[in-house]
C-alpha positions, 0 to 999 in steps of 0.5 A, spaced: 682 877 066 680 871 062 679 865 065 684 859 063 681 854 058 681 847 060 685 842 056 678 839 053 676 846 051 683 847 048 682 841 044 675 842 042 677 849 039 683 846 035 678 841 032 673 847 030 679 851 028 681 846 023 674 847 019 676 855 019 679 859 013 683 865 015 679 871 016 684 876 017 692 877 014 697 880 018 700 884 012 705 890 011 702 894 017 703 889 022 699 889 028 697 896 027 691 899 031 686 898 025 688 891 025 687 890 032 681 893 032 679 888 026 681 882 030 677 885 036 671 886 032 672 879 029 672 876 035 666 879 038 662 876 032 665 869 031 669 868 038 674 863 034 678 867 029 684 864 024 689 869 022 694 868 017 701 871 017 703 874 010 708 878 012 712 878 019 713 871 018 720 871 022 716 875 028 710 870 029 712 867 035 713 874 038 707 877 035 701 872 036 701 872 044 702 880 043 696 880 039 692 875 044 694 880 049 692 886 046 685 883 044 684 880 051 683 873 047 686 866 048 692 864 043 689 857 042 694 855 037 700 857 032 702 852 027 706 854 021 704 861 019 697 861 022 694 862 029 687 861 032 685 866 037 678 865 042 675 870 046 668 868 049 662 872 047 660 876 053 654 873 057 648 878 056 644 879 063 637 877 063 633 884 065 631 884 072 623 882 073 619 888 076 
């Protein structure tokens, strides 16, 4: 379960997303397993990912939250045919001292 984001965090991510170009596009295959894996990998590497709907534009209101849920990420915004997802990078535990 993800921790809810605070309003200042959401504003910060929205501001950062303005500078991003879409990394992935929802195409004819929709939210296929391969696409979900691609989004998951992008979130692992970048934490903030912009995705464009080139297909399924009529269903974007339903698909955006579904994609966030399937990738265990926060839906930061959905404007026009673009959505932004955020997932915090996992914190790496320091090795225990011997």
